[in-house]
Backbone as CSV, one residue per row, in Angstrom:
resi,resn,N_x,N_y,N_z,CA_x,CA_y,CA_z,C_x,C_y,C_z
1,MET,0.838,-1.197,0.000,0.000,0.000,0.000,0.876,1.250,0.000
2,ASN,0.705,2.091,-0.992,1.453,3.351,-1.089,0.736,4.406,-0.236
3,ARG,1.085,4.424,1.038,0.384,5.293,1.967,0.618,6.766,1.660
4,HIS,1.801,7.093,1.159,2.100,8.496,0.843,1.205,8.997,-0.290
5,ALA,0.981,8.155,-1.280,0.126,8.548,-2.399,-1.313,8.720,-1.933
6,VAL,-1.796,7.769,-1.140,-3.162,7.860,-0.624,-3.331,9.123,0.201
7,ALA,-2.363,9.392,1.082,-2.437,10.578,1.937,-2.381,11.862,1.114
8,ALA,-1.568,11.878,0.053,-1.426,13.082,-0.768,-2.729,13.399,-1.503
9,ILE,-3.329,12.383,-2.128,-4.578,12.609,-2.851,-5.697,12.972,-1.884
10,TYR,-5.742,12.285,-0.759,-6.756,12.559,0.256,-6.627,13.997,0.765
11,ALA,-5.401,14.413,1.063,-5.175,15.768,1.567,-5.551,16.809,0.525
12,PHE,-5.261,16.521,-0.747,-5.614,17.459,-1.822,-7.129,17.636,-1.909
13,GLU,-7.861,16.530,-1.832,-9.328,16.602,-1.899,-9.907,17.330,-0.689
14,MET,-9.361,17.094,0.482,-9.862,17.773,1.674,-9.534,19.265,1.627
15,ALA,-8.370,19.618,1.067,-8.007,21.037,0.944,-8.950,21.740,-0.024
16,ARG,-9.303,21.077,-1.111,-10.252,21.668,-2.065,-11.604,21.881,-1.405
17,TRP,-11.991,20.957,-0.552,-13.262,21.071,0.170,-13.253,22.261,1.116
18,ARG,-12.129,22.474,1.806,-12.044,23.595,2.744,-12.083,24.936,2.022
19,ARG,-11.621,24.962,0.776,-11.642,26.222,0.020,-13.055,26.581,-0.433
20,THR,-13.948,25.609,-0.442,-15.329,25.855,-0.860,-16.288,25.615,0.309
21,VAL,-15.915,26.105,1.490,-16.686,25.827,2.699,-18.112,26.365,2.601
22,MET,-18.308,27.482,1.900,-19.653,28.035,1.762,-20.577,27.062,1.049
23,GLN,-20.096,26.489,-0.045,-20.904,25.560,-0.827,-20.958,24.185,-0.183
24,SER,-19.868,23.782,0.460,-19.756,22.411,0.958,-20.398,22.201,2.324
25,ILE,-20.390,23.223,3.167,-20.894,23.057,4.529,-22.038,24.007,4.839
26,ILE,-21.775,25.302,4.683,-22.753,26.293,5.117,-24.064,26.168,4.352
27,SER,-23.985,26.015,3.031,-25.203,25.920,2.226,-26.056,24.708,2.598
28,PRO,-25.490,23.483,2.690,-26.325,22.337,3.104,-26.903,22.474,4.509
29,VAL,-26.117,23.048,5.431,-26.610,23.212,6.801,-27.768,24.199,6.832
30,LEU,-27.643,25.301,6.099,-28.726,26.275,6.048,-29.981,25.680,5.418
31,SER,-29.795,24.906,4.343,-30.945,24.278,3.689,-31.654,23.321,4.639
32,THR,-30.875,22.537,5.364,-31.468,21.589,6.303,-32.157,22.319,7.459
33,THR,-31.573,23.434,7.890,-32.185,24.235,8.946,-33.560,24.737,8.519
34,LEU,-33.684,25.120,7.252,-34.980,25.554,6.734,-36.003,24.428,6.801
35,TYR,-35.548,23.196,6.526,-36.446,22.049,6.648,-36.932,21.900,8.085
36,PHE,-36.010,22.074,9.051,-36.403,21.988,10.452,-37.481,23.010,10.772
37,VAL,-37.268,24.239,10.297,-38.188,25.323,10.614,-39.540,25.091,9.947
38,VAL,-39.516,24.796,8.632,-40.759,24.675,7.871,-41.529,23.422,8.264
39,PHE,-40.846,22.272,8.182,-41.544,21.021,8.462,-41.769,20.826,9.960
40,GLY,-40.752,21.136,10.757,-40.878,20.919,12.192,-41.921,21.808,12.835
41,ALA,-41.950,23.087,12.438,-42.880,24.034,13.052,-44.249,23.990,12.392
42,ALA,-44.281,24.116,11.053,-45.562,24.209,10.352,-46.306,22.877,10.357
43,ILE,-45.654,21.843,9.834,-46.328,20.541,9.758,-46.361,19.869,11.120
44,GLY,-45.305,20.077,11.918,-45.247,19.442,13.232,-46.368,19.861,14.153
45,SER,-46.892,21.067,13.930,-48.011,21.519,14.761,-49.289,20.738,14.479
46,HIS,-49.361,20.120,13.294,-50.534,19.326,12.929,-50.300,17.821,13.126
47,ILE,-49.022,17.428,13.267,-48.680,16.022,13.506,-47.866,15.977,14.796
48,PRO,-48.513,15.905,15.939,-47.784,15.975,17.211,-46.699,14.913,17.358
49,GLN,-47.031,13.656,17.007,-46.071,12.570,17.194,-46.187,11.552,16.062
50,VAL,-45.078,10.892,15.796,-45.032,9.765,14.864,-44.328,8.628,15.593
51,ASP,-45.048,7.539,15.803,-44.504,6.382,16.529,-43.971,6.783,17.908
52,GLY,-44.672,7.698,18.559,-44.281,8.107,19.901,-43.167,9.121,19.965
53,VAL,-42.737,9.652,18.823,-41.657,10.639,18.760,-42.222,11.930,18.179
54,SER,-41.839,13.068,18.737,-42.317,14.334,18.196,-41.899,14.452,16.740
55,TYR,-42.751,15.075,15.931,-42.487,15.117,14.491,-41.166,15.811,14.177
56,GLY,-40.867,16.880,14.904,-39.607,17.586,14.665,-38.407,16.681,14.875
57,ALA,-38.440,15.875,15.930,-37.338,14.941,16.190,-37.368,13.776,15.213
58,PHE,-38.565,13.372,14.793,-38.703,12.220,13.895,-38.008,12.461,12.549
59,ILE,-38.072,13.691,12.032,-37.524,13.953,10.697,-36.015,14.178,10.707
60,VAL,-35.401,14.307,11.894,-33.956,14.588,11.955,-33.127,13.511,11.265
61,PRO,-33.310,12.211,11.570,-32.507,11.198,10.874,-32.703,11.229,9.357
62,GLY,-33.943,11.455,8.911,-34.194,11.518,7.479,-33.497,12.687,6.819
63,LEU,-33.486,13.848,7.479,-32.817,15.020,6.918,-31.306,14.836,6.881
64,ILE,-30.760,14.203,7.904,-29.318,13.923,7.890,-28.974,12.979,6.746
65,MET,-29.773,11.918,6.582,-29.531,10.986,5.488,-29.681,11.660,4.134
66,LEU,-30.650,12.549,3.996,-30.848,13.269,2.745,-29.601,14.056,2.380
67,SER,-29.019,14.758,3.346,-27.811,15.537,3.089,-26.604,14.644,2.831
68,VAL,-26.466,13.582,3.617,-25.316,12.680,3.456,-25.357,11.998,2.088
69,LEU,-26.531,11.543,1.669,-26.659,10.875,0.373,-26.266,11.809,-0.766
70,THR,-26.859,12.994,-0.787,-26.619,13.914,-1.900,-25.182,14.429,-1.900
71,GLN,-24.650,14.757,-0.727,-23.294,15.296,-0.665,-22.246,14.222,-0.950
72,SER,-22.493,12.989,-0.541,-21.546,11.904,-0.856,-21.429,11.713,-2.358
73,VAL,-22.569,11.670,-3.028,-22.572,11.504,-4.479,-21.914,12.699,-5.149
74,SER,-22.279,13.901,-4.723,-21.758,15.115,-5.342,-20.254,15.253,-5.151
75,ASN,-19.769,15.063,-3.931,-18.340,15.218,-3.657,-17.495,14.211,-4.413
76,ALA,-17.926,12.957,-4.395,-17.135,11.910,-5.051,-17.169,12.042,-6.572
77,SER,-18.321,12.385,-7.129,-18.428,12.486,-8.583,-17.581,13.645,-9.116
78,PHE,-17.637,14.792,-8.446,-16.837,15.926,-8.909,-15.357,15.673,-8.674
79,GLY,-15.039,14.998,-7.544,-13.638,14.746,-7.220,-12.913,13.955,-8.297
80,ILE,-13.552,12.940,-8.877,-12.896,12.132,-9.910,-13.142,12.687,-11.307
81,TYR,-14.252,13.425,-11.492,-14.523,13.971,-12.829,-13.573,15.114,-13.171
82,PHE,-13.243,15.953,-12.200,-12.411,17.121,-12.492,-11.045,16.723,-13.061
83,PRO,-10.330,15.725,-12.505,-9.077,15.297,-13.137,-9.284,14.787,-14.563
84,ARG,-10.410,14.141,-14.829,-10.697,13.705,-16.196,-10.919,14.902,-17.101
85,PHE,-11.611,15.915,-16.590,-11.909,17.105,-17.377,-10.630,17.878,-17.723
86,THR,-9.725,17.974,-16.762,-8.484,18.727,-16.989,-7.396,17.893,-17.659
87,GLY,-7.560,16.580,-17.685,-6.556,15.707,-18.292,-5.511,15.213,-17.319
88,SER,-5.574,15.659,-16.070,-4.575,15.221,-15.092,-4.796,13.783,-14.644
89,ILE,-5.913,13.182,-15.041,-6.174,11.796,-14.686,-5.132,10.861,-15.274
90,TYR,-4.556,11.253,-16.438,-3.554,10.400,-17.079,-2.251,10.391,-16.290
91,GLU,-1.931,11.507,-15.658,-0.757,11.532,-14.796,-0.961,10.610,-13.599
92,LEU,-2.189,10.602,-13.090,-2.499,9.742,-11.957,-2.436,8.272,-12.345
93,LEU,-2.979,7.954,-13.534,-2.993,6.560,-13.980,-1.600,6.044,-14.311
94,SER,-0.705,6.939,-14.719,0.658,6.524,-15.057,1.587,6.533,-13.845
95,ALA,1.122,7.074,-12.732,1.935,7.114,-11.515,1.938,5.739,-10.843
96,PRO,2.928,5.495,-9.985,2.988,4.199,-9.275,1.956,4.126,-8.151
97,VAL,0.685,4.261,-8.552,-0.420,4.217,-7.605,-1.433,3.209,-8.119
98,SER,-1.821,2.268,-7.294,-2.755,1.242,-7.728,-4.172,1.799,-7.770
99,TYR,-5.052,1.061,-8.453,-6.444,1.466,-8.538,-7.098,1.505,-7.153
100,VAL,-6.716,0.548,-6.317,-7.281,0.497,-4.967,-6.902,1.751,-4.187
101,GLU,-5.663,2.203,-4.357,-5.206,3.404,-3.659,-5.920,4.659,-4.172
102,VAL,-6.150,4.723,-5.477,-6.906,5.842,-6.045,-8.317,5.853,-5.486
103,LEU,-8.927,4.671,-5.439,-10.298,4.553,-4.936,-10.372,4.953,-3.465
104,LEU,-9.447,4.459,-2.659,-9.443,4.787,-1.240,-9.298,6.287,-1.020
105,SER,-8.468,6.927,-1.831,-8.209,8.357,-1.662,-9.449,9.178,-1.943
106,TYR,-10.028,8.995,-3.130,-11.162,9.823,-3.537,-12.430,9.490,-2.750
107,VAL,-12.711,8.209,-2.623,-13.917,7.811,-1.895,-13.769,8.117,-0.404
108,GLY,-12.584,7.897,0.148,-12.356,8.208,1.558,-12.535,9.684,1.854
109,ALA,-12.027,10.537,0.963,-12.179,11.982,1.161,-13.644,12.389,1.058
110,ALA,-14.341,11.882,0.047,-15.764,12.231,-0.126,-16.590,11.760,1.062
111,ALA,-16.318,10.546,1.541,-17.061,10.018,2.688,-16.765,10.828,3.949
112,THR,-15.515,11.229,4.132,-15.144,12.043,5.295,-15.907,13.353,5.309
113,LYS,-15.999,13.994,4.155,-16.735,15.265,4.050,-18.198,15.067,4.438
114,SER,-18.803,13.992,3.944,-20.221,13.742,4.223,-20.458,13.416,5.687
115,ILE,-19.543,12.658,6.295,-19.682,12.312,7.712,-19.583,13.570,8.569
116,ILE,-18.624,14.439,8.259,-18.481,15.697,9.008,-19.744,16.536,8.862
117,LEU,-20.254,16.621,7.624,-21.473,17.394,7.386,-22.650,16.807,8.168
118,GLY,-22.779,15.483,8.163,-23.864,14.839,8.896,-23.799,15.134,10.389
119,LEU,-22.598,15.122,10.960,-22.446,15.409,12.388,-22.746,16.875,12.694
120,ILE,-22.379,17.779,11.765,-22.691,19.200,11.957,-24.209,19.410,11.948
121,ILE,-24.882,18.754,10.996,-26.338,18.876,10.926,-26.985,18.288,12.178
122,LEU,-26.440,17.178,12.677,-26.962,16.584,13.909,-26.823,17.560,15.069
123,ALA,-25.663,18.211,15.176,-25.453,19.192,16.241,-26.403,20.378,16.076
124,THR,-26.623,20.800,14.817,-27.532,21.920,14.566,-28.959,21.557,14.955
125,ALA,-29.344,20.308,14.709,-30.712,19.875,15.005,-31.034,19.971,16.487
126,THR,-30.017,19.772,17.332,-30.254,19.838,18.777,-30.668,21.236,19.226
127,LEU,-30.404,22.246,18.393,-30.801,23.613,18.722,-32.294,23.838,18.486
128,PHE,-32.916,22.951,17.702,-34.310,23.146,17.317,-35.262,22.140,17.962
129,VAL,-34.797,20.919,18.151,-35.684,19.885,18.699,-34.934,19.072,19.740
130,PRO,-35.641,18.545,20.731,-35.001,17.650,21.706,-34.724,16.289,21.064
131,LEU,-33.492,15.864,21.114,-33.093,14.610,20.466,-32.591,13.609,21.485
132,ARG,-32.744,12.359,21.131,-32.095,11.295,21.887,-31.521,10.303,20.873
133,ILE,-30.416,9.687,21.243,-29.798,8.662,20.390,-29.649,7.413,21.243
134,ASP,-30.552,6.471,21.042,-30.557,5.255,21.861,-29.359,4.359,21.574
135,HIS,-28.902,4.374,20.327,-27.804,3.478,19.929,-26.754,4.287,19.165
136,PRO,-25.912,5.052,19.871,-24.938,5.921,19.186,-23.933,5.174,18.320
137,VAL,-23.547,3.968,18.741,-22.580,3.197,17.927,-23.211,2.810,16.593
138,TRP,-24.453,2.349,16.638,-25.145,1.996,15.402,-25.388,3.234,14.544
139,MET,-25.612,4.368,15.182,-25.789,5.603,14.426,-24.539,5.918,13.613
140,LEU,-23.374,5.784,14.240,-22.115,6.042,13.532,-21.869,4.995,12.447
141,ILE,-22.232,3.741,12.728,-22.037,2.679,11.740,-22.857,2.960,10.490
142,PHE,-24.126,3.300,10.665,-24.973,3.590,9.509,-24.512,4.853,8.786
143,LEU,-24.065,5.849,9.540,-23.581,7.082,8.923,-22.354,6.810,8.064
144,VAL,-21.409,6.054,8.594,-20.172,5.746,7.857,-20.462,4.847,6.657
145,LEU,-21.274,3.810,6.865,-21.608,2.901,5.766,-22.308,3.635,4.623
146,THR,-23.262,4.493,4.972,-23.998,5.227,3.948,-23.083,6.190,3.209
147,ALA,-22.216,6.884,3.947,-21.297,7.831,3.314,-20.367,7.124,2.342
148,PHE,-19.799,5.995,2.735,-18.878,5.279,1.847,-19.625,4.649,0.674
149,THR,-20.807,4.105,0.927,-21.570,3.458,-0.142,-21.923,4.448,-1.238
150,PHE,-22.445,5.614,-0.850,-22.871,6.571,-1.865,-21.713,7.411,-2.400
151,SER,-20.591,7.425,-1.702,-19.386,8.001,-2.294,-18.894,7.102,-3.425
152,LEU,-19.031,5.797,-3.252,-18.708,4.866,-4.342,-19.616,5.105,-5.539
153,LEU,-20.916,5.320,-5.270,-21.835,5.619,-6.356,-21.434,6.920,-7.051
154,GLY,-21.062,7.927,-6.277,-20.608,9.178,-6.858,-19.352,8.997,-7.696
155,PHE,-18.441,8.157,-7.239,-17.222,7.853,-8.000,-17.593,7.238,-9.349
156,ILE,-18.561,6.330,-9.333,-19.013,5.701,-10.580,-19.616,6.747,-11.511
157,ILE,-20.441,7.634,-10.964,-21.062,8.684,-11.783,-20.001,9.609,-12.367
158,GLY,-18.974,9.931,-11.557,-17.899,10.791,-12.039,-17.126,10.170,-13.190
159,ILE,-16.998,8.850,-13.191,-16.336,8.160,-14.304,-17.266,8.113,-15.513
160,TRP,-18.536,7.881,-15.285,-19.505,7.755,-16.374,-19.801,9.073,-17.069
161,ALA,-19.863,10.156,-16.316,-20.273,11.447,-16.863,-19.256,11.965,-17.872
162,ASP,-19.763,12.506,-18.979,-18.898,13.133,-19.966,-19.169,14.635,-20.069
163,GLY,-19.821,15.184,-19.049,-20.096,16.616,-18.994,-20.585,16.986,-17.615
164,PHE,-20.461,18.267,-17.271,-20.881,18.704,-15.941,-22.383,18.512,-15.726
165,GLU,-23.150,18.548,-16.814,-24.595,18.382,-16.673,-24.934,17.000,-16.133
166,LYS,-24.207,15.983,-16.610,-24.491,14.620,-16.171,-24.109,14.390,-14.712
167,LEU,-23.192,15.207,-14.189,-22.832,15.060,-12.789,-24.030,15.340,-11.883
168,GLN,-24.910,16.240,-12.332,-26.084,16.600,-11.540,-27.321,15.785,-11.906
169,LEU,-27.237,15.040,-12.995,-28.412,14.322,-13.489,-28.914,13.283,-12.500
170,VAL,-28.031,12.391,-12.076,-28.439,11.315,-11.164,-28.834,11.847,-9.788
171,PRO,-28.037,12.745,-9.156,-28.472,13.265,-7.845,-29.817,13.978,-7.894
172,LEU,-30.052,14.793,-8.926,-31.279,15.582,-8.981,-32.502,14.752,-9.363
173,LEU,-32.326,13.845,-10.318,-33.474,13.119,-10.851,-33.708,11.762,-10.199
174,ILE,-32.707,11.251,-9.479,-32.854,9.915,-8.891,-32.644,9.931,-7.374
175,ILE,-31.464,10.382,-6.922,-31.134,10.286,-5.506,-32.068,11.126,-4.635
176,THR,-32.213,12.411,-4.982,-33.065,13.295,-4.162,-34.516,12.831,-4.131
177,PRO,-35.155,12.497,-5.281,-36.539,11.998,-5.209,-36.667,10.722,-4.377
178,LEU,-35.705,9.803,-4.518,-35.767,8.575,-3.729,-35.669,8.869,-2.236
179,ALA,-34.837,9.865,-1.881,-34.695,10.232,-0.467,-35.984,10.843,0.071
180,PHE,-36.610,11.706,-0.726,-37.867,12.318,-0.281,-38.977,11.280,-0.150
181,LEU,-38.968,10.278,-1.032,-40.004,9.248,-1.015,-39.610,8.042,-0.160
182,GLY,-38.457,8.138,0.493,-37.964,7.005,1.271,-38.232,7.089,2.751
183,GLY,-39.110,7.998,3.147,-39.459,8.106,4.556,-38.685,9.166,5.312
184,SER,-38.111,10.141,4.591,-37.389,11.222,5.278,-38.309,12.025,6.178
185,PHE,-39.534,12.267,5.715,-40.461,13.135,6.437,-41.677,12.392,6.982
186,TYR,-41.703,11.091,6.801,-42.852,10.322,7.273,-42.440,8.862,7.427
187,SER,-43.256,8.127,8.133,-43.063,6.687,8.225,-43.864,6.016,7.116
188,ILE,-43.246,5.072,6.418,-43.987,4.407,5.342,-45.130,3.564,5.904
189,ASN,-45.113,3.308,7.215,-46.237,2.592,7.837,-47.504,3.443,7.865
190,MET,-47.360,4.753,7.616,-48.513,5.641,7.562,-49.210,5.560,6.205
191,LEU,-48.578,4.918,5.235,-49.125,4.844,3.887,-50.140,3.706,3.773
192,PRO,-51.024,3.771,2.763,-51.906,2.628,2.481,-51.070,1.403,2.113
193,PRO,-51.610,0.208,2.307,-50.839,-1.022,2.069,-50.165,-1.081,0.699
194,LEU,-50.867,-0.670,-0.359,-50.290,-0.728,-1.702,-49.066,0.158,-1.810
195,TRP,-49.171,1.400,-1.347,-48.054,2.333,-1.455,-46.922,1.962,-0.521
196,ARG,-47.262,1.331,0.603,-46.189,0.867,1.483,-45.392,-0.240,0.807
197,THR,-46.078,-1.136,0.116,-45.388,-2.205,-0.610,-44.510,-1.631,-1.708
198,ILE,-45.015,-0.649,-2.423,-44.232,0.001,-3.476,-43.005,0.688,-2.874
199,SER,-43.174,1.303,-1.711,-42.064,2.010,-1.065,-40.925,1.068,-0.691
200,LEU,-41.247,-0.190,-0.427,-40.208,-1.156,-0.057,-39.250,-1.456,-1.198
201,PHE,-39.599,-1.051,-2.419,-38.686,-1.200,-3.546,-37.740,-0.009,-3.661
202,ASN,-37.931,0.978,-2.805,-37.055,2.145,-2.777,-35.859,1.824,-1.880
203,PRO,-34.645,1.755,-2.401,-33.492,1.356,-1.568,-33.201,2.314,-0.427
204,VAL,-33.558,3.585,-0.593,-33.258,4.573,0.445,-34.080,4.325,1.703
205,VAL,-35.228,3.673,1.569,-36.066,3.356,2.729,-35.259,2.603,3.783
206,TYR,-34.440,1.658,3.361,-33.702,0.818,4.294,-32.586,1.594,4.986
207,LEU,-31.981,2.543,4.271,-30.930,3.361,4.874,-31.518,4.273,5.946
208,ILE,-32.609,4.957,5.604,-33.230,5.882,6.547,-33.824,5.121,7.731
209,SER,-34.432,3.978,7.465,-35.039,3.197,8.541,-33.988,2.738,9.548
210,GLY,-32.873,2.219,9.058,-31.811,1.775,9.959,-31.222,2.925,10.757
211,PHE,-31.040,4.059,10.093,-30.485,5.224,10.770,-31.455,5.742,11.820
212,ARG,-32.751,5.774,11.509,-33.755,6.234,12.475,-33.853,5.261,13.653
213,TRP,-33.689,3.968,13.367,-33.710,2.976,14.458,-32.604,3.279,15.462
214,SER,-31.442,3.705,14.997,-30.334,3.993,15.909,-30.650,5.155,16.842
215,PHE,-31.579,6.025,16.432,-31.985,7.140,17.281,-33.055,6.724,18.289
216,TYR,-34.110,6.109,17.777,-35.305,5.909,18.606,-35.667,4.447,18.836
217,GLY,-34.849,3.535,18.312,-35.104,2.122,18.541,-36.248,1.552,17.738
218,GLN,-36.669,2.253,16.686,-37.754,1.767,15.842,-37.563,2.294,14.426
219,GLY,-37.969,1.475,13.458,-37.850,1.860,12.060,-38.948,1.222,11.241
220,ASP,-38.973,1.552,9.971,-39.997,1.002,9.089,-39.729,-0.461,8.752
221,VAL,-38.474,-0.866,8.777,-38.104,-2.267,8.568,-37.137,-2.657,9.681
222,SER,-36.870,-3.936,9.809,-36.019,-4.399,10.905,-34.568,-3.973,10.686
223,LEU,-33.808,-3.926,11.772,-32.393,-3.562,11.706,-31.625,-4.519,10.807
224,GLU,-31.926,-5.818,10.905,-31.203,-6.813,10.112,-31.402,-6.585,8.623
225,VAL,-32.635,-6.282,8.229,-32.915,-6.039,6.812,-32.210,-4.774,6.338
226,SER,-32.207,-3.732,7.169,-31.524,-2.487,6.818,-30.034,-2.722,6.612
227,LEU,-29.415,-3.467,7.512,-27.990,-3.758,7.378,-27.704,-4.592,6.135
228,LEU,-28.536,-5.598,5.905,-28.346,-6.470,4.745,-28.427,-5.670,3.450
229,MET,-29.407,-4.794,3.335,-29.561,-3.992,2.129,-28.400,-3.011,1.970
230,THR,-27.956,-2.410,3.066,-26.840,-1.464,3.000,-25.574,-2.148,2.513
231,PHE,-25.269,-3.311,3.066,-24.084,-4.044,2.618,-24.265,-4.544,1.182
232,GLY,-25.502,-4.831,0.798,-25.752,-5.233,-0.579,-25.428,-4.117,-1.559
233,PHE,-25.855,-2.873,-1.250,-25.531,-1.736,-2.106,-24.025,-1.515,-2.155
234,LEU,-23.374,-1.644,-0.994,-21.928,-1.456,-0.932,-21.208,-2.468,-1.817
235,ALA,-21.618,-3.733,-1.739,-20.996,-4.777,-2.555,-21.248,-4.540,-4.044
236,LEU,-22.455,-4.101,-4.389,-22.778,-3.830,-5.794,-21.898,-2.731,-6.358
237,PHE,-21.736,-1.634,-5.627,-20.945,-0.520,-6.129,-19.457,-0.871,-6.188
238,ILE,-18.982,-1.672,-5.238,-17.589,-2.132,-5.289,-17.365,-2.981,-6.540
239,ALA,-18.327,-3.846,-6.859,-18.207,-4.690,-8.048,-18.176,-3.833,-9.322
240,ILE,-19.000,-2.794,-9.382,-19.024,-1.919,-10.566,-17.701,-1.170,-10.699
241,VAL,-17.169,-0.656,-9.581,-15.885,0.046,-9.628,-14.770,-0.899,-10.053
242,ALA,-14.795,-2.132,-9.564,-13.784,-3.117,-9.959,-13.842,-3.369,-11.463
243,TRP,-15.050,-3.452,-11.999,-15.206,-3.640,-13.446,-14.670,-2.432,-14.225
244,ILE,-14.920,-1.228,-13.727,-14.434,-0.013,-14.391,-12.917,-0.021,-14.469
245,PHE,-12.247,-0.348,-13.368,-10.784,-0.357,-13.364,-10.223,-1.513,-14.182
246,ARG,-10.929,-2.628,-14.191,-10.446,-3.771,-14.947,-10.536,-3.534,-16.450
247,THR,-11.589,-2.870,-16.886,-11.793,-2.628,-18.318,-11.259,-1.283,-18.780
248,GLY,-10.993,-0.376,-17.833,-10.537,0.959,-18.210,-11.649,1.824,-18.776
249,TYR,-12.881,1.506,-18.432,-14.040,2.239,-18.957,-13.923,3.736,-18.682
250,ARG,-13.894,4.538,-19.763,-13.809,6.002,-19.706,-12.575,6.518,-18.995
251,LEU,-11.605,5.655,-18.759,-10.368,6.089,-18.127,-9.197,6.129,-19.117
252,LYS,-9.205,5.166,-20.044,-8.070,5.037,-20.956,-8.351,5.573,-22.343
253,ALA,-9.621,5.981,-22.570,-9.963,6.467,-23.907,-9.363,7.848,-24.114
């Protein structure tokens, strides 16, 4: 393992993130704060509790997951796309750095950014609603797993995209709608049976459910199913990245 190379690429990505703190941290935190105010105050006044939890506190795990999902994809996709756009990717590919080391650097940096953002949003939420975390270790496990899983997805999108427009295509048209429909603001158990069954085909449901379970000890699906689905997504994205490096898809052309 070329630790110096991994550390250098990782440090470069984190430095770029710090230079764009307004876009990377402040903007997502402010957006999430607006959700707390609008949904927690306006809608929460009409929905006192969901599964025994105040509505304002109930939506916190979903809002954190919404930000972590979108930022993981965005950070990782731009991180690998920019070297392709500038042509510096060829210097990286010709350097004595393995594909695994490249992957660890970019995905690790993107996941780190998302985890930090998620913790900042969690701290901000405590200013608006009373929170409890029944299982803090599981909360961190789901946060880290989700950040790395969707950073891998972002890495794949960054390799696939051949323009800046495509970098935003999947997050805007797929990830964000799935997060909104995955129980961020409601429990899928509140839906009619047909729509609840349809919702179970939404992969984000399992991520949000597991993360919410770590807070309040209850979710839309069992903890075991949430973990199984999360590791399934992780394995799928690892397999796709392995195929990309093995074939040189959009890297060697």
